N, C-alpha and C positions, 0 to 999 in steps of 0.2 A: 664926079665924086673925087674926094681927095684920098690918098693912100694913108692908112693908119701908121703911126710911128710906134716903135717899140718902147716898152716901159723903161724908165730911167733906173740905174743901179743905185741900191741903198748903200750908204757909206759903211765901211768895215767896222768902225767903232759901234755904230748902231746895231749891226748884225751880231757883234759879239755880246752886246748888252742883252739883246733878245734871246740869244742862244743860252747865255749863262742863266737867265731867268728860267728858261725851259728846263735845263738840267737840274736846277735847284728844286723846281716843282716836282720832278720825278723822284728825286732823292727824298723829299718830304713825304710824298705818297708812299714810297717804299718803306721808309722808317715807321711811319704811322701804322701802316698795315701789318708790318712784322711785329711791332709792339702789341697791337691788338691781338694778333694770332698767338703770341707768346702768353699774353695775359689770359686768353681763353683756355689755352692748354693748362696753365698753372691753376686757374680757377677750377676747371673740371677735375684736375688731379686732387685738389683738396676736397671738393664736394663729393667726388666718388669715394675718397678715403673715408670721409665722415659717414656717408651712407653705408659703406661696407663694414667699417670697424665699430662705430659708436653703438649699434644695436648689440654687438658682441659683448660690450661691457655691461649690458643689462640681461645677458643670458640668451640673447637671440642668436641666430646663425648668420653667417656671411651672406652677401648677395649671391644668389645662385648664378650659374654660368649664363643662363638665358638673360637675366637682368644685366649682367656685365656686357654681354654682346650688344644689347640695346644701347647701353651707355657708350660703348666704344663706337658703335655706328653713329650715334648722335655727335660724339666728339669729332670724329672724322668728317661727318657731313657739315657741321658748322664751321670747322676749320677750312674746308674746301670753299664754303660760301664766303668766308672772310677773305681768303686769298683771292678768290675771283672778284668779289665785290669791292674790296678795299685796296687791292694791289693790282691784279692783272688788268682789269678793265681800265683803271685809271692810268696805268703805265702805258698801255697801248693806245690810249686816246690821242687824237691829233690835236697838237697845240700850235696853232698858226701864229705868224708874226703879228697879225692884227690883234689876236687875243692877248698876246704878251704886251703889245703897246697899250692896249686898253687897261690892263692891270697896272702898268707903270704910271700912265697918266691919271688913273683913279687915285693912286697914292700921292703923285706929284702934280698938282693942278697947274704948276708954272709952265708946263709944256704947252698949254693952250692948244692942245690937239696937233701940235707941230709934229710930234713923233708919229701919230696916227696918220697925218697927211703925208709924211715922208714914206711911211710903209705902204700906204694905199695910193701912191701917185698914179693917176689914170693913164691909160693908153691914149696917145695923141691921135685925134681923128681929123682935125682940120688944121692944115699948115698955116693958115692965115692967123691962127691964135698961138702959134709956137712961142713967139717972143714973150707974149704976155704970161703964159703958163710957166715957161722955164724960169722966169724971174720969180714967180711966186713959189715954186717948188724949192728953188735954191734958198730962198729966204727961210722956208719951213725947215729944210734940212739943216741950215746953219743954226737956227734957233734950237732944234732938237739936239744937235751936237753940243751946243753950249750947255744946255740943261742936263744932258746925260752925265756930265762930269759930276753932278751933284747927287746922282741917284745911288742909294744904298739898298741893294736887293733884299737884305735881311729884314728891312722894315716893311717890305711888301707882305711878308708871311705873318699869319697869326700863330704864335708859338704855343699857345695853351693846349690845343688838342694833341699836338705831338708830344709836348712835355708831359701831359697827363698820361698818355698811353705808355710812353717810355717809363715814366716813374712807376706806374702800376705794374708794368711787366717786370721791371727790375726788382721791385719789392716782392712780387710773387716769386720770381726766380730765386731771390735770396731766401725766402721762407722755405721753398722746396729744397734748396741747397742746405739750409740749416737742419731741416728734418733728415736729409740724407746723412749729414755729418753726425747728428746726435743719435739716430737710430737707423743705421744703414741696413740692418736686417729687415726692419719693418718697411723701409723704402724699397728694398728689393722685392719683398713679398707682395707689396701693393703693385709694384711695377709688373711683376709676373702675373698677378691676378687680373690686372686691368688690361695690359697691352698684349700679354701672351695667353690670356684666358685660362691661367692655371687654376686648379682646384685646391691648391695649397691653402690650408686653414691658418688663421691667425693664432699665434700661441696664446694659451689661456693662463690666467693668473691662478685660477682654481682648477682642481682636477677631481671629478666625482665619478663614482662607479655605482651601477645597480647590482646589488648582491643577488637579489631574487625576491620571491614572495614567500612568507612564512605562513603555513596553514596547519590546522589541526585536523586529524582524521582518526577514526577508530583504530585501535591497535589490531594488528593482524598476526598471523602465526609466525611470520618471519621476523617480527620485531623482538621476540624473546622478552617481552615485558608484560606485566599484568596491569599496567596502567590502562585506564579507560580510553584515553586519547594519546596520540603520538604527534609531536610537533616536528615538522620537517620543512626544509627550505627548498623551494622549486626554483631552479635557475631559469634565466631567460635564454632561449635558443633562437638565434636570428631575430632577436627583439621581441619574442613572444613567450609568455608563460601561460600555461594552461592550468586552471583550477576548477574545482567542482562548483556547479551552479548552486547558489544558496549559501556558499561558504563566505567567510569574512577574512580574506587574505590580508596579511600585514606586509606592506612594501618596505624593503630594507635597502638603504642607500648609504654609501660611505664616501668620504672625501679624504684625499691624501693630506696628511697633516704637515708634510714637508713642502707643500706647494706655497707659492707666494701669499696666497689668500686662502684661509679656511672659512667657508661660508658660515655665517651665523645661523642660517636656516636654508633649507632647500624648498623649492616650489614645484608643485605638480600642476601642469596645465593639461586638462583632460577634455575628452569628448566621448560621450556615451553612444551606444548604438542607436538610441532614439533621437540623437541630435543635441542633447543637452550638453552645454559647455560650462566650464568654470575653472577656477584655480584654487588650490588649497596649499597651506604651508605644512611642511613636514617637521616633526618634533626632533629637536637635537637631543641625543642620548648621552648625558654625562660629558666628560672631557675626552680628548683624543687619547686612544690607547692603541698600542701595536701599530703605530704609524698611520692610524686611520681615525677619523671622526665619524661617528655613526648617526644615522637619522632613520626614524621609523614613521609609518603612517598607517592607520587602520580605521579611519572614520569614513563617512560618506565621501565618495561614491563606492568605496570598497567594502562597505558594510552590507552583508547578505547580498552579494553580487548576483544578479540574475542575467545580465547581458554583458557582452564584451565591452571593454573600455580601452580606448587609444589615448596615450598621454605622452608628454615630454617631462623630463625632470631638469630643473634649472638650479644650479648651484653657483651663485655670483655670476661669473661670465662664462661658465661651462654649461652647455646644454646637451642633454642626451635625447635624441629625437626618435620618433617613430617606434615607441615602445607600446606593447599591447598585452593586455590580460584577457585571455579567452576564457569565457565561462561555458563549460560544457556539462552535459548531464553525467551524473555519477553512474557507473555501471551497475546494473541491477538485474536480478533474475526475474524474467517475465513468467515463465512456466517451468515447472519441474515435474518430470514424469519418472515413474519407477517401472523399469522393465524387469520383471521377476519371473523366474521359473520355479514353482514350488517343488518340494521333494516328490519323488515318484509315488510314494505310498499314499499321497493325498489324492492321486488321480485327477489333479487340477491341471488345466492347460496353462501354458505360459501366457502372461497378459501384460499389457502396458496400461498403467493407470496414473491419474494425476496424484501428485504428492499433496497430502493434506496433514493437518495437525493430528488426525486420528489414523494415519496410515499404519498398517500392520502387515507383517508377513510371517508365515510359518517358519519356525526354526529349521535351518538346513536349506533355505531357499537360495538359489543362485540369482543375483540381482545386480543391476547397475542403474545409475541415475542419468537421465537425459535432460539437459537444461538448455533453455533458450534465453538469451539476454537481450537487453534493449540496444546494445551496441557491441561492436567487436571488442573482444578482450584478448589479452596475451598470457595471462597467468591467473591461476586459482590457488589460493592458500586454504588448506583444509585443516581445521582444528577439531580433533576428536575429543569431545568433552568427557566421555566416560573413561577413555584410556589415557587422557591427559597427554596426547601426542599431537605433533604438528607435521604436516607434509605439504608439498608444493607440486603443482602440475603446471608445466609450461607448454603452451600450444605452439605447434610448429609455425603457425601464422595467425594473425588476428582473425578471430571468428566469433560470430554471435551464437554459436552452439558449442557445447562441450559435453563429454561423457565422463562419469566417474564409475570405475568398476571396483567391486569389492569381493572378498572371499565369501564362502557360504555363511549365511547369517547364523550366529550363535548366541547373540545377546542384543538387547535394545541398542539402536543406533542413534547417536546424538552428535550432530556435526554443526560447525559454523563455517560457512564458505565466504571468503573474502575475495572479491573480483578486482582485478587490476587491468585497466585498458592500456592502449599503446601510448597514451599521454602520461602514464604513471598515476592516473586518478584511481583512487580506491573506492570501493562501494561505500555508500553512506553509512550502512550498518551491515554487519555480517548476516548472511542468509542462513536461517536456522533450518536444519533437516532433522526431523524426528520420525523414526520408524520403530514401532513396537515389535519385538520378536515374540510371537505367540507360541507358547509351548503346546504340544499336542495333548489335549486333555483326555483323561480316561472316559470311556463311554458313560453317559448318564443313564442309570438303570433305575427304573421305578417298578415296584412290584406291589400288587394288591391281591388279597384273598377274596374270591368271589363265592358267596353262598357258603361260607365257612366261618366259624368263630374262633375263639381262642382255645376251645376244647373240641377234641375230635374222638371218634371211636377207632378201634384198631382196624376196622374194615372201611374206613372213610375214603372217599375220593375227594381230592383237594383241587378245585379249579383255581388256576392262577392267571391273572390278567396283569399285563404290564407293558411298558414301552422301553425300548433301547435306542438311544440316539447318540451320535458321535459327531465330532467336528467334521469328519470326512466319511469313513465307512467302518463298519464293524467286521471283525473276522469270525469269532466264535461266540456262542452264548450257551450257558449251561445253568442248571439248578443244583446247588449244593444242598444235600439232605444229610443232616446229622442227628442220629438218635441219641439223645442225652449227651454224654461225653464221649460217645463212640466215634468211629471213623466216619469221615465225610464221604458220601457217595455222590458223584456228579452225574447228572442226567442231561444229555445234550438237548438243546432246544433250538429250533429254527424259527427266528422271527419272520414276519412278513417283510416285503421290501420297504414298507413304511415304518418298520421298526416295532410293530405291534406284537405282543406276546400273548398267546392264548393256549395254555397248556394245562393238562389235568394229570396230577400225580395220584394214581390209584394205588393205595396201599395193598389192595387185594389182588389186582391184576397186572400192575406195572412190573415188568421184569426187573429184578434187582431192588425192588422197594423193601425197606426194612420191615421185619416182623415185629409188631409192637403188641404190648399188653397194657391193660389198664394200670395206670400209675406211672407209665413212662412219659418221657418228653421227646419232642422232635422239633428241630429248627430248620427253617427254609430260607435260603439266600440265593437270589438271582445274580449271576455274574456274566460279564461280557468282556471280550478283548478286542482291540482295534488292530489296524495294519501298520502301526508305527514300527519302523525298522531301523531307527537311528540308535544312538547310545542308550542302553537300558531296555531295549526291546519293546514289546507290546505293552500298552497300558491296559489295566484291568479295572473295569467299573463294577461296583458292588452296590446292591440294593439294600434296603432296610432288612434287618434280620427279623424273621417272624418265628417266635417260639410258640409251640402248641402243646397243650396238655392232653395226654391220652386218657380217656375215661371210659367207663362202661356205658353201654347204651342207655341203661336206666338212669345213670347219673346225668348223661347228656340231656335226656328228656326232662329231667327235673330242672336242669338249668334253663332249658328253653321255656318250660312252663312258667318259671319265675319271670322271664322276659315278657311272656304273654300277659301275665298279670299286670306288669308295669304299663304295657301298651293299652290294656283295657282301662286302667285308671286314667291314663292320658286321654283316651277316647271319651270317657265319662265327663272329663273336664271340658272337652270341646262341646259335648252335648249341652252341658250346663251353660256355657257361654252362648250357645245358639239360642237356648231358651231365653236368656237375658236379652238377646237381640230381638226376639219376638216381643218381649215385654216393652222394649223401646218403641217398636212399631205400634204397639197398642196405645201407648201414650201419645204418639204422633197422631193416631187415628182419632182419639178422644179430642185432642186439641183441634184437629181439622174440622170435626163436627161442630165444635163450639165456634170456631172462626167462621164457618159457613153460616151459622145462625146470626152472627153479628155481635156488636158490643154489648147488647142487652144480656147475652149469656154469661157475661163476666160481672160478678158481683163486686161492688165497690169495696166491700169489707175484705176482699181478698188482696187488696192493694196495700202497699206500704210506702212510706216516705211521702214525697211531695205529690205523687200521682195517686194517692189513696182514694180520692173521690172521682177518678177519671177512668170509666170502663174502657174507653178507647185506648188509653195508654196500656191498660192491662192486656187488651187484645194484641196490641203491637208487641208487647213483651212475649206473648205466647207465640206470635208469628216468628220472632227472632229465635226463640228457644226451639221451635219446631224445625227451623232451617238448620240450626246447629246439630240437632239430633240426627237429622237425615244425612248431613254431611259426614258424620262419624261412622255411619253404618257400612259404607263400602270397605273401610279399613278393617272392620271386624269380620266382614265376609272373606276378604283376602287372607287374613290371618287364619281363619278357620280352614280355608282351602289348603293352605300350605301345611298346616298341622295334620290335616286328614291325609295328605299325601305322605307325610312322614310316618304316620301310623300304618298306612298300607304298606309302605316300604319295609317297615319293621317286621310286619307279619310275613311279607314275602321273603325276608332274610331267614326268618325262622323256618318257613316252608322249605327253602333251599337247603338249609342246614340239615333238616330232617332227611331230605332226599340224599344229599351228599354223604351223610354219615350212615346211610342204609339202616335207619331206624324207622322208616316210614311205612305207613299202610295206606292203601288207596283211599280208604274212607277218611282218614285223617287229612290227607292232601286235598280231597274234594271239599271237606268241611272248611278248611282254611281258604281255599281258592274261591269257592262258590258262596260261602256264607259270610266271609269277612273281607277278603282282599278286593274282590270284584265290586261288591256293593259300596265299599268305602271309596274306591276309585270313581264309581259312577256318581257318587255325591260330589266329589271334588271336581270332576271333569264336566259335569252337566248341571247339577242342581245349583251349585254355588255361582257359576256364571249367569244362570237364569235369574238368580236372586239379585245380582248386581244390575242386570238389565232392568228389573222391576224397580230398583232403587233409582236408577237414572230417570225413568219415567216419573217416579214420584217427585224427585227434585225438580224436574221440569214443570210439574203441574202445581207446585206450591203457590203460584200466583193466583190460581183459580181454586178457591176453597172446595167447591163442589167436586171438581175433578180430582183434587188431591185426596178426598175421602175414598174415591174408587181406587186410586193408585195405591194408597197405603193398604187397602184391603187386599189388593193383588200381591203386595209384598208380604203381608201376613200369611197369605195362602201359600206362597212359595216357601216361607220359613216353616210353616207347618209340615209341608211335604218333606223338607229336609229333616226336621225333628223326628217325624214318623219313620223315615228311612233309617236314621241313626239309631232310633230305639229298637228297630227290628234287628239291626246289626248287633246292638248291645245284647239283645236277648240271645242271639246265636252265640255270642261270646260267652255268656253265662252258661248256656247249654254245653258249650265246648269245655268250659271250666269244670262243670259238673262231671262231664265225661272224663276229663283228665284226673279229677279227684278219684273217680272210680278206678281208673287205671292205676293211680298211685296206690290206692288201697290194695288192689290185686298185686301190684308190684311189691308192696310191703309184706303181704301174705307169703308171696313166693320167696321173698328174701328171708322171712322168718322160718319158712320151711327149709330153705337151704342152710340157715344157721343151725336149726334143730338137727338137721341131718348131719351136719359137721360135728356138732356136739355129741350126737349119738355115736358116730364113728370114733370120735376121740375117746369116749367113755368105754366103748367096746375094746379098743386097743389097750386102754389102761387095765381093764379087768383081765384081758388076756395075758398081759405082762405079769400082773399080780399072781394069776393062777400058775403061770409058768415058773415064777420064782418060788411059789409054795411047793410045787412038786419037786423042784430041784433040792430044796432043803430037806425033804423027806428022804 
């Protein structure tokens, strides 16, 4: 083997040519990469500025800090990539002489690869070929040296990419510089916002403010006005204004008139609680006044607001964000109770009851109102409608319960309560409180005379029946007795626990009873007092005043006999009506027999009109008339029964008056009781109901002519028994009348005797005086 020879040295001129090309390539790469990096930074400056500021000119907000962080990370990341990809990697890349020679020979073909041959001369391996190779290399080196003198390195580079990048970078740098020169403040703001992540806002050309929301509410006691509604402005606190649910708030916005731009209108961008979104324009109100231009809005979605609304207000380039109108329930009274302690004299226990429109309390009651509301409140405004006064109660802390205490009740209470919650929301309408003050009424006293009429004898006993009732309890009861115009004498009476009065004033035996004679008058009045102990003392209730005439026993009996005569005539009329009822039954019986016989019993001559020749129609008419007659009979029976009871009661009153006036005889009482009163009651209580039962059976049997004949016969029989019984009673009445007439005659004889005796005594006295006068004259 032969020993390899070292590689031959490259001439200095060629090494300088290759090294110069290498340095120029690195400079090209550096300039191109730096120009690209500068262009990127300038472009991101403008893009970021546009994204951050341009929305502001439309009323939007600046990019948030998070978005700017993302932009800054993207800028730095791309810048690092550009530096790494277009500068660092290319600068540190190995650029061999061979690569440089290839670049030169590609631009200058005249080298004919002589430069590449000179650079890549191989290591000698065989000495036998040394002479041949050395000659060839020298020739290539010589040719490369000759051609290198014609090489211009600038022509090897493509200037367009570098020129493009540098031109773009310079243009962008100039634009950034011009922006800095023209608006240095804006340049600084954007620099701080982008590179220092400052939250400094861009200056606005317009400046707007939200004044608040204007709402109408019912006037309250503290307003000092009689207007039905009060208009007030609720300001926003921490971006929130609270209004009553269902109200229609009016949004008030104003813009500074000395700002560079006064918006022609403002825009509301809203979102409701249910997710509905939209935007509406606010109305401009007149021209600017007091350094402000005003705007209002009261349409949908602020009309009858039911749920909360979030919104922004935009005025040209100024935007107020994160505003909210909260819709809350108005405070209202859920329940109202009255805790009352009535006056002691009523003996009523304290009680708590629900307040209603008809609530009432006794005058003098100690009371307070207990209220429960639908939400915590902080203040209650009280308007007293009767006294025309206003007051206010402030709670120590928000609470959904409150109390109102009052002095003892002296008059009707009429209040209007207005509730205010912690948000300043007033109740939708004042809560009305009505409590009637009930004055203690005098006892209600009713008095009736039992078994006594308007005329009495001097020896009469007067039964009194009555009732005494009071709101609470009575204290005393008494009977005022006044003879004529004389002094009133009270007689104490003790009613039953139920307030019933049963008292007998016996003019003969009652201690202290007035002594009366025929011709006098006496009046009776029942009175009672209660336990009322307030101003004015006890209340006194008074019954109807009963005036009574005092008559002699004979006069009273004559009055009673006249009443008996009236009752007898009334009884005779009842008897006559009962007889007419029997005749009605007889007619029913006759028709029933004819109906039972059939149409043949009805003569065609008895008919009139269109059915004159139709016996069947005549029978049908008879059936209808029969039914009508039967249906009228029960009313006649009931009427007779009630009238009989009235007659019996009238005779019983006469009997009681005879007894109570002490003009009775046992025989007279027995005659009235046994011969008149008891038989009449027997007819009313037994006979008349039996007759109606017979009428019911008759009415039920009308569909069967044969059975109806039997039923009407039974009704006639019952009626006959009633007539017979009434006739017997009437006969007793006539006997009694005859007896009374005899008594009257005897009474008249006695009266004539008394008058004759008086006249005789008078004449004797006259004769005696005449005789005495005669003797004196002698």
